[in-house]
PQR file of N, CA, C, O and H, with PARSE charges and radii, in Angstrom:
ATOM      1  N   UNK A   1      19.694  91.450  85.655 -0.4000 1.5000
ATOM      2  CA  UNK A   1      19.392  92.809  86.390 -0.0000 2.0000
ATOM      3  C   UNK A   1      18.244  92.493  86.780  0.5500 1.7000
ATOM      4  O   UNK A   1      18.047  92.968  87.899 -0.5500 1.4000
ATOM      5  N   UNK A   2      17.088  91.719  86.265 -0.4000 1.5000
ATOM      6  CA  UNK A   2      15.751  91.783  86.344 -0.0000 2.0000
ATOM      7  C   UNK A   2      15.711  91.051  88.176  0.5500 1.7000
ATOM      8  O   UNK A   2      14.943  91.459  89.047 -0.5500 1.4000
ATOM      9  H   UNK A   2      17.247  91.333  85.356  0.4000 1.0000
ATOM     10  N   UNK A   3      16.652  90.033  88.341 -0.4000 1.5000
ATOM     11  CA  UNK A   3      16.380  89.348  89.602 -0.0000 2.0000
ATOM     12  C   UNK A   3      16.832  90.336  90.518  0.5500 1.7000
ATOM     13  O   UNK A   3      16.468  90.074  91.664 -0.5500 1.4000
ATOM     14  H   UNK A   3      17.276  89.702  87.633  0.4000 1.0000
ATOM     15  N   UNK A   4      17.620  91.571  90.398 -0.4000 1.5000
ATOM     16  CA  UNK A   4      17.789  92.320  91.217 -0.0000 2.0000
ATOM     17  C   UNK A   4      17.175  93.343  91.472  0.5500 1.7000
ATOM     18  O   UNK A   4      16.866  93.558  92.644 -0.5500 1.4000
ATOM     19  H   UNK A   4      17.916  91.784  89.467  0.4000 1.0000
ATOM     20  N   UNK A   5      16.810  94.298  90.410 -0.4000 1.5000
ATOM     21  CA  UNK A   5      16.150  95.501  90.165 -0.0000 2.0000
ATOM     22  C   UNK A   5      14.529  95.019  89.854  0.5500 1.7000
ATOM     23  O   UNK A   5      14.279  94.539  88.748 -0.5500 1.4000
ATOM     24  H   UNK A   5      17.061  94.124  89.458  0.4000 1.0000
ATOM     25  N   UNK A   6      13.560  95.153  90.764 -0.4000 1.5000
ATOM     26  CA  UNK A   6      12.175  94.967  90.863 -0.0000 2.0000
ATOM     27  C   UNK A   6      11.150  96.166  91.381  0.5500 1.7000
ATOM     28  O   UNK A   6      11.430  97.265  91.860 -0.5500 1.4000
ATOM     29  H   UNK A   6      13.763  95.543  91.662  0.4000 1.0000
ATOM     30  N   UNK A   7      10.264  95.748  91.196 -0.4000 1.5000
ATOM     31  CA  UNK A   7       9.260  96.878  91.611 -0.0000 2.0000
ATOM     32  C   UNK A   7       8.095  96.087  92.724  0.5500 1.7000
ATOM     33  O   UNK A   7       8.044  94.857  92.712 -0.5500 1.4000
ATOM     34  H   UNK A   7      10.037  94.855  90.807  0.4000 1.0000
ATOM     35  N   UNK A   8       7.377  96.717  93.466 -0.4000 1.5000
ATOM     36  CA  UNK A   8       6.556  96.231  94.123 -0.0000 2.0000
ATOM     37  C   UNK A   8       5.450  97.340  94.527  0.5500 1.7000
ATOM     38  O   UNK A   8       5.750  98.098  95.450 -0.5500 1.4000
ATOM     39  H   UNK A   8       7.419  97.716  93.476  0.4000 1.0000
ATOM     40  N   UNK A   9       4.275  97.476  93.942 -0.4000 1.5000
ATOM     41  CA  UNK A   9       3.643  98.367  94.356 -0.0000 2.0000
ATOM     42  C   UNK A   9       3.136  98.745  95.907  0.5500 1.7000
ATOM     43  O   UNK A   9       2.407  99.683  96.230 -0.5500 1.4000
ATOM     44  H   UNK A   9       4.031  96.860  93.192  0.4000 1.0000
ATOM     45  N   UNK A  10       3.619  97.935  96.591 -0.4000 1.5000
ATOM     46  CA  UNK A  10       3.152  98.024  98.112 -0.0000 2.0000
ATOM     47  C   UNK A  10       4.562  98.464  98.815  0.5500 1.7000
ATOM     48  O   UNK A  10       4.671  98.298 100.030 -0.5500 1.4000
ATOM     49  H   UNK A  10       4.211  97.173  96.328  0.4000 1.0000
ATOM     50  N   UNK A  11       5.598  98.998  98.095 -0.4000 1.5000
ATOM     51  CA  UNK A  11       6.448  99.399  98.418 -0.0000 2.0000
ATOM     52  C   UNK A  11       7.271 100.574  97.688  0.5500 1.7000
ATOM     53  O   UNK A  11       7.746 100.305  96.585 -0.5500 1.4000
ATOM     54  H   UNK A  11       5.509  99.132  97.108  0.4000 1.0000
ATOM     55  N   UNK A  12       7.504 102.052  98.309 -0.4000 1.5000
ATOM     56  CA  UNK A  12       7.652 102.804  97.751 -0.0000 2.0000
ATOM     57  C   UNK A  12       6.565 102.997  96.469  0.5500 1.7000
ATOM     58  O   UNK A  12       7.118 103.287  95.408 -0.5500 1.4000
ATOM     59  H   UNK A  12       7.118 102.270  99.205  0.4000 1.0000
ATOM     60  N   UNK A  13       5.588 102.916  96.440 -0.4000 1.5000
ATOM     61  CA  UNK A  13       4.572 102.965  95.480 -0.0000 2.0000
ATOM     62  C   UNK A  13       4.975 102.491  94.236  0.5500 1.7000
ATOM     63  O   UNK A  13       4.730 103.213  93.270 -0.5500 1.4000
ATOM     64  H   UNK A  13       5.139 102.680  97.302  0.4000 1.0000
ATOM     65  N   UNK A  14       5.568 101.381  94.046 -0.4000 1.5000
ATOM     66  CA  UNK A  14       6.146 100.742  93.076 -0.0000 2.0000
ATOM     67  C   UNK A  14       7.553 101.232  92.087  0.5500 1.7000
ATOM     68  O   UNK A  14       7.776 100.895  90.925 -0.5500 1.4000
ATOM     69  H   UNK A  14       5.767 100.794  94.831  0.4000 1.0000
ATOM     70  N   UNK A  15       8.417 102.163  93.006 -0.4000 1.5000
ATOM     71  CA  UNK A  15       9.658 102.806  92.554 -0.0000 2.0000
ATOM     72  C   UNK A  15      10.725 101.282  92.205  0.5500 1.7000
ATOM     73  O   UNK A  15      10.632 100.343  92.995 -0.5500 1.4000
ATOM     74  H   UNK A  15       8.235 102.436  93.950  0.4000 1.0000
ATOM     75  N   UNK A  16      11.207 101.228  91.599 -0.4000 1.5000
ATOM     76  CA  UNK A  16      12.325 100.633  91.161 -0.0000 2.0000
ATOM     77  C   UNK A  16      13.337 100.173  92.614  0.5500 1.7000
ATOM     78  O   UNK A  16      14.254 100.969  92.814 -0.5500 1.4000
ATOM     79  H   UNK A  16      11.282 101.991  90.957  0.4000 1.0000
ATOM     80  N   UNK A  17      13.267  99.233  93.409 -0.4000 1.5000
ATOM     81  CA  UNK A  17      14.014  98.636  94.172 -0.0000 2.0000
ATOM     82  C   UNK A  17      14.780  97.606  94.017  0.5500 1.7000
ATOM     83  O   UNK A  17      14.593  96.799  93.106 -0.5500 1.4000
ATOM     84  H   UNK A  17      12.521  98.586  93.247  0.4000 1.0000
ATOM     85  N   UNK A  18      16.156  97.455  95.263 -0.4000 1.5000
ATOM     86  CA  UNK A  18      16.898  96.552  95.107 -0.0000 2.0000
ATOM     87  C   UNK A  18      16.580  95.131  95.751  0.5500 1.7000
ATOM     88  O   UNK A  18      16.637  94.964  96.969 -0.5500 1.4000
ATOM     89  H   UNK A  18      16.307  98.110  96.003  0.4000 1.0000
ATOM     90  N   UNK A  19      16.217  94.045  94.798 -0.4000 1.5000
ATOM     91  CA  UNK A  19      16.002  92.736  95.380 -0.0000 2.0000
ATOM     92  C   UNK A  19      14.966  92.803  96.556  0.5500 1.7000
ATOM     93  O   UNK A  19      15.158  92.415  97.708 -0.5500 1.4000
ATOM     94  H   UNK A  19      16.170  94.181  93.809  0.4000 1.0000
ATOM     95  N   UNK A  20      13.679  93.447  95.970 -0.4000 1.5000
ATOM     96  CA  UNK A  20      12.605  93.372  96.986 -0.0000 2.0000
ATOM     97  C   UNK A  20      12.720  93.967  98.263  0.5500 1.7000
ATOM     98  O   UNK A  20      11.695  93.877  98.938 -0.5500 1.4000
ATOM     99  H   UNK A  20      13.523  93.762  95.034  0.4000 1.0000
ATOM    100  N   UNK A  21      13.919  94.697  98.921 -0.4000 1.5000
ATOM    101  CA  UNK A  21      14.114  95.360  99.803 -0.0000 2.0000
ATOM    102  C   UNK A  21      13.456  96.753  99.845  0.5500 1.7000
ATOM    103  O   UNK A  21      12.978  97.251  98.826 -0.5500 1.4000
ATOM    104  H   UNK A  21      14.752  94.769  98.373  0.4000 1.0000
ATOM    105  N   UNK A  22      13.443  97.274 100.849 -0.4000 1.5000
ATOM    106  CA  UNK A  22      13.018  98.519 101.150 -0.0000 2.0000
ATOM    107  C   UNK A  22      14.505  99.710 100.776  0.5500 1.7000
ATOM    108  O   UNK A  22      14.943 100.522 101.591 -0.5500 1.4000
ATOM    109  H   UNK A  22      13.832  96.870 101.677  0.4000 1.0000
ATOM    110  N   UNK A  23      14.966  99.529  99.555 -0.4000 1.5000
ATOM    111  CA  UNK A  23      16.173  99.926  99.377 -0.0000 2.0000
ATOM    112  C   UNK A  23      15.938 100.606  97.644  0.5500 1.7000
ATOM    113  O   UNK A  23      15.840  99.810  96.710 -0.5500 1.4000
ATOM    114  H   UNK A  23      14.611  98.869  98.893  0.4000 1.0000
ATOM    115  N   UNK A  24      15.883 101.806  97.453 -0.4000 1.5000
ATOM    116  CA  UNK A  24      15.479 102.266  95.900 -0.0000 2.0000
ATOM    117  C   UNK A  24      16.697 102.490  95.040  0.5500 1.7000
ATOM    118  O   UNK A  24      17.763 102.897  95.502 -0.5500 1.4000
ATOM    119  H   UNK A  24      15.962 102.452  98.212  0.4000 1.0000
ATOM    120  N   UNK A  25      16.518 102.241  93.928 -0.4000 1.5000
ATOM    121  CA  UNK A  25      17.772 102.479  93.090 -0.0000 2.0000
ATOM    122  C   UNK A  25      18.079 103.791  93.259  0.5500 1.7000
ATOM    123  O   UNK A  25      19.275 104.044  93.117 -0.5500 1.4000
ATOM    124  H   UNK A  25      15.652 101.911  93.553  0.4000 1.0000
ATOM    125  N   UNK A  26      17.411 104.643  93.502 -0.4000 1.5000
ATOM    126  CA  UNK A  26      17.641 106.045  93.283 -0.0000 2.0000
ATOM    127  C   UNK A  26      18.210 106.423  94.624  0.5500 1.7000
ATOM    128  O   UNK A  26      18.665 107.564  94.705 -0.5500 1.4000
ATOM    129  H   UNK A  26      16.439 104.437  93.617  0.4000 1.0000
ATOM    130  N   UNK A  27      18.251 105.779  95.515 -0.4000 1.5000
ATOM    131  CA  UNK A  27      19.281 105.889  96.523 -0.0000 2.0000
ATOM    132  C   UNK A  27      20.491 105.565  96.385  0.5500 1.7000
ATOM    133  O   UNK A  27      21.385 106.395  96.545 -0.5500 1.4000
ATOM    134  H   UNK A  27      17.881 104.852  95.449  0.4000 1.0000
ATOM    135  N   UNK A  28      20.705 104.427  96.094 -0.4000 1.5000
ATOM    136  CA  UNK A  28      21.909 103.871  95.423 -0.0000 2.0000
ATOM    137  C   UNK A  28      22.607 104.900  94.424  0.5500 1.7000
ATOM    138  O   UNK A  28      23.804 105.121  94.607 -0.5500 1.4000
ATOM    139  H   UNK A  28      19.978 103.752  95.964  0.4000 1.0000
ATOM    140  N   UNK A  29      22.111 105.384  93.642 -0.4000 1.5000
ATOM    141  CA  UNK A  29      22.562 106.294  92.622 -0.0000 2.0000
ATOM    142  C   UNK A  29      22.649 107.528  93.241  0.5500 1.7000
ATOM    143  O   UNK A  29      23.498 108.280  92.762 -0.5500 1.4000
ATOM    144  H   UNK A  29      21.138 105.205  93.493  0.4000 1.0000
ATOM    145  N   UNK A  30      21.994 107.946  94.186 -0.4000 1.5000
ATOM    146  CA  UNK A  30      22.355 109.306  95.002 -0.0000 2.0000
ATOM    147  C   UNK A  30      23.388 109.146  95.770  0.5500 1.7000
ATOM    148  O   UNK A  30      24.159 110.100  95.873 -0.5500 1.4000
ATOM    149  H   UNK A  30      21.304 107.335  94.575  0.4000 1.0000
ATOM    150  N   UNK A  31      23.640 108.030  96.428 -0.4000 1.5000
ATOM    151  CA  UNK A  31      24.729 107.992  97.426 -0.0000 2.0000
ATOM    152  C   UNK A  31      25.784 108.082  96.378  0.5500 1.7000
ATOM    153  O   UNK A  31      26.532 109.043  96.561 -0.5500 1.4000
ATOM    154  H   UNK A  31      23.014 107.255  96.344  0.4000 1.0000
ATOM    155  N   UNK A  32      26.055 107.367  95.348 -0.4000 1.5000
ATOM    156  CA  UNK A  32      27.084 107.460  94.130 -0.0000 2.0000
ATOM    157  C   UNK A  32      27.552 108.680  93.962  0.5500 1.7000
ATOM    158  O   UNK A  32      28.710 108.975  94.258 -0.5500 1.4000
ATOM    159  H   UNK A  32      25.448 106.587  95.200  0.4000 1.0000
ATOM    160  N   UNK A  33      26.506 109.705  93.356 -0.4000 1.5000
ATOM    161  CA  UNK A  33      26.435 110.919  93.011 -0.0000 2.0000
ATOM    162  C   UNK A  33      27.109 111.461  93.892  0.5500 1.7000
ATOM    163  O   UNK A  33      28.124 112.061  93.540 -0.5500 1.4000
ATOM    164  H   UNK A  33      25.565 109.466  93.115  0.4000 1.0000
ATOM    165  N   UNK A  34      26.727 111.407  95.363 -0.4000 1.5000
ATOM    166  CA  UNK A  34      27.283 112.381  96.333 -0.0000 2.0000
ATOM    167  C   UNK A  34      28.784 112.134  96.536  0.5500 1.7000
ATOM    168  O   UNK A  34      29.436 112.901  97.244 -0.5500 1.4000
ATOM    169  H   UNK A  34      25.903 110.919  95.649  0.4000 1.0000
ATOM    170  N   UNK A  35      29.325 111.113  95.948 -0.4000 1.5000
ATOM    171  CA  UNK A  35      30.681 110.881  96.066 -0.0000 2.0000
ATOM    172  C   UNK A  35      30.755 109.557  96.977  0.5500 1.7000
ATOM    173  O   UNK A  35      31.957 109.317  97.090 -0.5500 1.4000
ATOM    174  H   UNK A  35      28.795 110.490  95.373  0.4000 1.0000
ATOM    175  N   UNK A  36      30.207 108.843  97.493 -0.4000 1.5000
ATOM    176  CA  UNK A  36      29.995 107.767  98.644 -0.0000 2.0000
ATOM    177  C   UNK A  36      30.901 106.677  97.176  0.5500 1.7000
ATOM    178  O   UNK A  36      30.652 106.634  95.971 -0.5500 1.4000
ATOM    179  H   UNK A  36      29.231 109.038  97.402  0.4000 1.0000
ATOM    180  N   UNK A  37      31.585 106.205  97.715 -0.4000 1.5000
ATOM    181  CA  UNK A  37      32.289 104.866  96.948 -0.0000 2.0000
ATOM    182  C   UNK A  37      31.618 103.601  97.038  0.5500 1.7000
ATOM    183  O   UNK A  37      30.726 103.482  97.877 -0.5500 1.4000
ATOM    184  H   UNK A  37      31.787 106.240  98.694  0.4000 1.0000
ATOM    185  N   UNK A  38      31.942 102.572  96.240 -0.4000 1.5000
ATOM    186  CA  UNK A  38      31.477 101.447  96.591 -0.0000 2.0000
ATOM    187  C   UNK A  38      31.356 100.880  97.512  0.5500 1.7000
ATOM    188  O   UNK A  38      30.366 100.294  97.951 -0.5500 1.4000
ATOM    189  H   UNK A  38      32.667 102.668  95.558  0.4000 1.0000
ATOM    190  N   UNK A  39      32.770 101.039  98.072 -0.4000 1.5000
ATOM    191  CA  UNK A  39      33.256 100.270  99.228 -0.0000 2.0000
ATOM    192  C   UNK A  39      32.235 100.517 100.701  0.5500 1.7000
ATOM    193  O   UNK A  39      31.755  99.788 101.569 -0.5500 1.4000
ATOM    194  H   UNK A  39      33.574 101.514  97.715  0.4000 1.0000
ATOM    195  N   UNK A  40      32.243 102.044 100.372 -0.4000 1.5000
ATOM    196  CA  UNK A  40      31.458 102.700 101.681 -0.0000 2.0000
ATOM    197  C   UNK A  40      30.053 102.348 101.731  0.5500 1.7000
ATOM    198  O   UNK A  40      29.358 102.112 102.719 -0.5500 1.4000
ATOM    199  H   UNK A  40      32.633 102.636  99.667  0.4000 1.0000
ATOM    200  N   UNK A  41      29.735 102.352 100.431 -0.4000 1.5000
ATOM    201  CA  UNK A  41      28.264 101.603 100.346 -0.0000 2.0000
ATOM    202  C   UNK A  41      27.869 100.416 101.097  0.5500 1.7000
ATOM    203  O   UNK A  41      26.932 100.279 101.884 -0.5500 1.4000
ATOM    204  H   UNK A  41      30.300 102.543  99.628  0.4000 1.0000
ATOM    205  N   UNK A  42      28.708  99.625 100.733 -0.4000 1.5000
ATOM    206  CA  UNK A  42      28.620  98.198 100.961 -0.0000 2.0000
ATOM    207  C   UNK A  42      29.160  98.048 102.542  0.5500 1.7000
ATOM    208  O   UNK A  42      28.679  97.071 103.116 -0.5500 1.4000
ATOM    209  H   UNK A  42      29.470  99.736 100.095  0.4000 1.0000
ATOM    210  N   UNK A  43      29.855  98.660 103.136 -0.4000 1.5000
ATOM    211  CA  UNK A  43      30.097  98.683 104.767 -0.0000 2.0000
ATOM    212  C   UNK A  43      28.842  99.405 105.309  0.5500 1.7000
ATOM    213  O   UNK A  43      28.362  99.084 106.396 -0.5500 1.4000
ATOM    214  H   UNK A  43      30.246  99.454 102.670  0.4000 1.0000
ATOM    215  N   UNK A  44      28.290 100.428 104.505 -0.4000 1.5000
ATOM    216  CA  UNK A  44      27.192 100.974 105.463 -0.0000 2.0000
ATOM    217  C   UNK A  44      26.015 100.509 105.387  0.5500 1.7000
ATOM    218  O   UNK A  44      25.132 100.671 106.228 -0.5500 1.4000
ATOM    219  H   UNK A  44      28.679 100.689 103.622  0.4000 1.0000
ATOM    220  N   UNK A  45      25.928  99.846 104.273 -0.4000 1.5000
ATOM    221  CA  UNK A  45      24.540  98.884 104.119 -0.0000 2.0000
ATOM    222  C   UNK A  45      24.997  97.483 103.811  0.5500 1.7000
ATOM    223  O   UNK A  45      25.096  97.135 102.634 -0.5500 1.4000
ATOM    224  H   UNK A  45      26.645  99.714 103.590  0.4000 1.0000
ATOM    225  N   UNK A  46      25.228  96.812 104.612 -0.4000 1.5000
ATOM    226  CA  UNK A  46      26.010  95.526 104.327 -0.0000 2.0000
ATOM    227  C   UNK A  46      25.017  94.562 103.714  0.5500 1.7000
ATOM    228  O   UNK A  46      25.460  93.498 103.280 -0.5500 1.4000
ATOM    229  H   UNK A  46      25.148  97.095 105.567  0.4000 1.0000
ATOM    230  N   UNK A  47      23.745  94.813 103.632 -0.4000 1.5000
ATOM    231  CA  UNK A  47      22.728  93.568 103.042 -0.0000 2.0000
ATOM    232  C   UNK A  47      22.879  94.080 101.427  0.5500 1.7000
ATOM    233  O   UNK A  47      22.138  93.433 100.686 -0.5500 1.4000
ATOM    234  H   UNK A  47      23.385  95.677 103.985  0.4000 1.0000
ATOM    235  N   UNK A  48      23.694  95.114 100.736 -0.4000 1.5000
ATOM    236  CA  UNK A  48      23.756  94.965  99.569 -0.0000 2.0000
ATOM    237  C   UNK A  48      25.133  94.596  99.021  0.5500 1.7000
ATOM    238  O   UNK A  48      26.118  94.781  99.736 -0.5500 1.4000
ATOM    239  H   UNK A  48      24.296  95.639 101.337  0.4000 1.0000
ATOM    240  N   UNK A  49      25.257  94.098  97.825 -0.4000 1.5000
ATOM    241  CA  UNK A  49      25.977  93.464  97.456 -0.0000 2.0000
ATOM    242  C   UNK A  49      26.749  94.496  95.860  0.5500 1.7000
ATOM    243  O   UNK A  49      26.469  95.578  95.344 -0.5500 1.4000
ATOM    244  H   UNK A  49      24.457  93.947  97.244  0.4000 1.0000
ATOM    245  N   UNK A  50      27.540  93.665  95.644 -0.4000 1.5000
ATOM    246  CA  UNK A  50      28.345  94.525  94.267 -0.0000 2.0000
ATOM    247  C   UNK A  50      27.359  94.392  93.285  0.5500 1.7000
ATOM    248  O   UNK A  50      26.919  95.431  92.793 -0.5500 1.4000
ATOM    249  H   UNK A  50      27.767  92.786  96.063  0.4000 1.0000
ATOM    250  N   UNK A  51      26.885  93.209  92.870 -0.4000 1.5000
ATOM    251  CA  UNK A  51      25.957  93.201  91.982 -0.0000 2.0000
ATOM    252  C   UNK A  51      24.762  94.065  91.915  0.5500 1.7000
ATOM    253  O   UNK A  51      24.271  94.442  90.851 -0.5500 1.4000
ATOM    254  H   UNK A  51      27.243  92.366  93.270  0.4000 1.0000
ATOM    255  N   UNK A  52      24.277  94.390  93.175 -0.4000 1.5000
ATOM    256  CA  UNK A  52      23.457  95.436  93.249 -0.0000 2.0000
ATOM    257  C   UNK A  52      23.681  96.674  92.608  0.5500 1.7000
ATOM    258  O   UNK A  52      22.984  97.311  91.819 -0.5500 1.4000
ATOM    259  H   UNK A  52      24.675  94.084  94.039  0.4000 1.0000
ATOM    260  N   UNK A  53      25.035  96.937  93.211 -0.4000 1.5000
ATOM    261  CA  UNK A  53      25.343  98.400  92.320 -0.0000 2.0000
ATOM    262  C   UNK A  53      25.437  98.468  90.876  0.5500 1.7000
ATOM    263  O   UNK A  53      25.192  99.468  90.201 -0.5500 1.4000
ATOM    264  H   UNK A  53      25.602  96.419  93.852  0.4000 1.0000
ATOM    265  N   UNK A  54      25.838  97.250  90.415 -0.4000 1.5000
ATOM    266  CA  UNK A  54      26.238  97.176  89.142 -0.0000 2.0000
ATOM    267  C   UNK A  54      24.702  97.011  88.379  0.5500 1.7000
ATOM    268  O   UNK A  54      24.413  97.579  87.326 -0.5500 1.4000
ATOM    269  H   UNK A  54      26.038  96.438  90.963  0.4000 1.0000
ATOM    270  N   UNK A  55      24.062  96.379  88.919 -0.4000 1.5000
ATOM    271  CA  UNK A  55      22.566  96.503  88.673 -0.0000 2.0000
ATOM    272  C   UNK A  55      21.745  97.756  88.570  0.5500 1.7000
ATOM    273  O   UNK A  55      21.117  98.227  87.622 -0.5500 1.4000
ATOM    274  H   UNK A  55      24.297  95.918  89.775  0.4000 1.0000
ATOM    275  N   UNK A  56      21.947  98.225  89.986 -0.4000 1.5000
ATOM    276  CA  UNK A  56      21.504 100.057  89.808 -0.0000 2.0000
ATOM    277  C   UNK A  56      22.190 100.770  88.634  0.5500 1.7000
ATOM    278  O   UNK A  56      21.520 101.609  88.032 -0.5500 1.4000
ATOM    279  H   UNK A  56      22.457  97.842  90.756  0.4000 1.0000
ATOM    280  N   UNK A  57      23.352 100.549  88.271 -0.4000 1.5000
ATOM    281  CA  UNK A  57      23.791 101.656  87.227 -0.0000 2.0000
ATOM    282  C   UNK A  57      23.183 101.172  85.859  0.5500 1.7000
ATOM    283  O   UNK A  57      22.629 101.894  85.030 -0.5500 1.4000
ATOM    284  H   UNK A  57      23.896  99.868  88.760  0.4000 1.0000
ATOM    285  N   UNK A  58      23.379  99.875  85.780 -0.4000 1.5000
ATOM    286  CA  UNK A  58      22.653  99.279  84.319 -0.0000 2.0000
ATOM    287  C   UNK A  58      21.199  99.780  83.788  0.5500 1.7000
ATOM    288  O   UNK A  58      20.781 100.045  82.661 -0.5500 1.4000
ATOM    289  H   UNK A  58      23.829  99.288  86.453  0.4000 1.0000
ATOM    290  N   UNK A  59      20.531  99.797  85.247 -0.4000 1.5000
ATOM    291  CA  UNK A  59      19.190 100.402  85.595 -0.0000 2.0000
ATOM    292  C   UNK A  59      18.903 101.723  84.780  0.5500 1.7000
ATOM    293  O   UNK A  59      18.110 102.069  83.904 -0.5500 1.4000
ATOM    294  H   UNK A  59      20.870  99.582  86.163  0.4000 1.0000
ATOM    295  N   UNK A  60      19.839 102.237  85.429 -0.4000 1.5000
ATOM    296  CA  UNK A  60      19.851 103.973  85.024 -0.0000 2.0000
ATOM    297  C   UNK A  60      20.391 104.051  83.483  0.5500 1.7000
ATOM    298  O   UNK A  60      19.694 104.766  82.764 -0.5500 1.4000
ATOM    299  H   UNK A  60      20.483 101.956  86.140  0.4000 1.0000
ATOM    300  N   UNK A  61      21.406 103.494  82.918 -0.4000 1.5000
ATOM    301  CA  UNK A  61      21.821 103.425  81.971 -0.0000 2.0000
ATOM    302  C   UNK A  61      21.048 102.951  80.837  0.5500 1.7000
ATOM    303  O   UNK A  61      21.153 103.567  79.777 -0.5500 1.4000
ATOM    304  H   UNK A  61      21.973 102.912  83.502  0.4000 1.0000
ATOM    305  N   UNK A  62      20.236 101.875  80.921 -0.4000 1.5000
ATOM    306  CA  UNK A  62      19.214 101.929  80.286 -0.0000 2.0000
ATOM    307  C   UNK A  62      17.833 102.634  80.255  0.5500 1.7000
ATOM    308  O   UNK A  62      17.118 102.579  79.254 -0.5500 1.4000
ATOM    309  H   UNK A  62      20.150 101.375  81.783  0.4000 1.0000
ATOM    310  N   UNK A  63      17.461 103.336  81.444 -0.4000 1.5000
ATOM    311  CA  UNK A  63      16.674 104.072  81.023 -0.0000 2.0000
ATOM    312  C   UNK A  63      16.927 105.544  80.486  0.5500 1.7000
ATOM    313  O   UNK A  63      16.081 106.292  79.996 -0.5500 1.4000
ATOM    314  H   UNK A  63      18.042 103.381  82.257  0.4000 1.0000
ATOM    315  N   UNK A  64      17.890 105.725  80.629 -0.4000 1.5000
ATOM    316  CA  UNK A  64      18.457 107.265  80.018 -0.0000 2.0000
ATOM    317  C   UNK A  64      18.769 106.922  78.524  0.5500 1.7000
ATOM    318  O   UNK A  64      18.983 107.891  77.796 -0.5500 1.4000
ATOM    319  H   UNK A  64      18.578 105.118  81.027  0.4000 1.0000
ATOM    320  N   UNK A  65      18.817 105.801  78.028 -0.4000 1.5000
ATOM    321  CA  UNK A  65      18.912 105.418  76.505 -0.0000 2.0000
ATOM    322  C   UNK A  65      17.903 104.898  76.000  0.5500 1.7000
ATOM    323  O   UNK A  65      17.889 104.329  74.909 -0.5500 1.4000
ATOM    324  H   UNK A  65      18.643 105.014  78.620  0.4000 1.0000
ATOM    325  N   UNK A  66      16.940 105.046  76.762 -0.4000 1.5000
ATOM    326  CA  UNK A  66      15.416 104.588  76.077 -0.0000 2.0000
ATOM    327  C   UNK A  66      14.874 105.699  75.307  0.5500 1.7000
ATOM    328  O   UNK A  66      14.745 106.839  75.752 -0.5500 1.4000
ATOM    329  H   UNK A  66      16.951 105.509  77.649  0.4000 1.0000
ATOM    330  N   UNK A  67      14.536 105.288  74.034 -0.4000 1.5000
ATOM    331  CA  UNK A  67      14.229 106.265  72.909 -0.0000 2.0000
ATOM    332  C   UNK A  67      12.832 107.000  73.338  0.5500 1.7000
ATOM    333  O   UNK A  67      11.897 106.349  73.803 -0.5500 1.4000
ATOM    334  H   UNK A  67      14.640 104.362  73.672  0.4000 1.0000
ATOM    335  N   UNK A  68      12.790 107.993  73.200 -0.4000 1.5000
ATOM    336  CA  UNK A  68      11.608 109.290  73.712 -0.0000 2.0000
ATOM    337  C   UNK A  68      11.153 109.828  72.299  0.5500 1.7000
ATOM    338  O   UNK A  68      11.841 110.157  71.333 -0.5500 1.4000
ATOM    339  H   UNK A  68      13.549 108.522  72.822  0.4000 1.0000
ATOM    340  N   UNK A  69       9.882 109.817  72.458 -0.4000 1.5000
ATOM    341  CA  UNK A  69       9.311 109.969  70.895 -0.0000 2.0000
ATOM    342  C   UNK A  69       8.539 111.405  71.293  0.5500 1.7000
ATOM    343  O   UNK A  69       7.869 111.510  72.321 -0.5500 1.4000
ATOM    344  H   UNK A  69       9.322 109.549  73.243  0.4000 1.0000
ATOM    345  N   UNK A  70       8.723 112.458  70.363 -0.4000 1.5000
ATOM    346  CA  UNK A  70       8.151 113.706  70.533 -0.0000 2.0000
ATOM    347  C   UNK A  70       7.311 113.997  69.608  0.5500 1.7000
ATOM    348  O   UNK A  70       7.742 114.237  68.480 -0.5500 1.4000
ATOM    349  H   UNK A  70       9.268 112.373  69.529  0.4000 1.0000
ATOM    350  N   UNK A  71       5.857 114.044  69.892 -0.4000 1.5000
ATOM    351  CA  UNK A  71       4.753 114.207  69.294 -0.0000 2.0000
ATOM    352  C   UNK A  71       4.182 115.795  69.054  0.5500 1.7000
ATOM    353  O   UNK A  71       3.710 116.406  70.013 -0.5500 1.4000
ATOM    354  H   UNK A  71       5.506 113.849  70.808  0.4000 1.0000
ATOM    355  N   UNK A  72       4.253 116.371  67.805 -0.4000 1.5000
ATOM    356  CA  UNK A  72       3.560 117.445  67.948 -0.0000 2.0000
ATOM    357  C   UNK A  72       2.178 117.643  67.076  0.5500 1.7000
ATOM    358  O   UNK A  72       2.002 117.343  65.895 -0.5500 1.4000
ATOM    359  H   UNK A  72       4.636 115.874  67.026  0.4000 1.0000
ATOM    360  N   UNK A  73       1.309 118.197  67.940 -0.4000 1.5000
ATOM    361  CA  UNK A  73       0.085 117.898  67.359 -0.0000 2.0000
ATOM    362  C   UNK A  73      -0.150 119.629  66.843  0.5500 1.7000
ATOM    363  O   UNK A  73       0.404 120.706  67.065 -0.5500 1.4000
ATOM    364  H   UNK A  73       1.452 118.441  68.899  0.4000 1.0000
ATOM    365  N   UNK A  74      -1.189 119.183  66.126 -0.4000 1.5000
ATOM    366  CA  UNK A  74      -1.387 120.094  64.915 -0.0000 2.0000
ATOM    367  C   UNK A  74      -2.473 121.055  65.640  0.5500 1.7000
ATOM    368  O   UNK A  74      -3.216 120.503  66.452 -0.5500 1.4000
ATOM    369  H   UNK A  74      -1.640 118.309  65.945  0.4000 1.0000
ATOM    370  N   UNK A  75      -2.630 122.436  65.420 -0.4000 1.5000
ATOM    371  CA  UNK A  75      -3.408 123.429  66.225 -0.0000 2.0000
ATOM    372  C   UNK A  75      -4.648 123.341  65.697  0.5500 1.7000
ATOM    373  O   UNK A  75      -5.717 123.365  66.307 -0.5500 1.4000
ATOM    374  H   UNK A  75      -2.026 122.885  64.761  0.4000 1.0000
ATOM    375  N   UNK A  76      -4.435 123.226  64.401 -0.4000 1.5000
ATOM    376  CA  UNK A  76      -5.977 123.604  63.657 -0.0000 2.0000
ATOM    377  C   UNK A  76      -6.804 122.664  63.297  0.5500 1.7000
ATOM    378  O   UNK A  76      -7.881 122.954  62.777 -0.5500 1.4000
ATOM    379  H   UNK A  76      -3.566 123.206  63.906  0.4000 1.0000
TER
END
């Protein structure tokens, strides 16, 4: 997945992108969430590969499953 999803501070301010292209992971996820099929994505964006879509989904799954620590500060 690391070869497919990366970030570059000069492209979309470092947001995760697909294979160094100007195509954000969030865009792939947004298209899928709107009901677009994998086949439609691959047809509309021929430079994407099936493995790119899989990598985007894995990236999102890993981000969601990332543990979040909640720290409460004592007001005293």
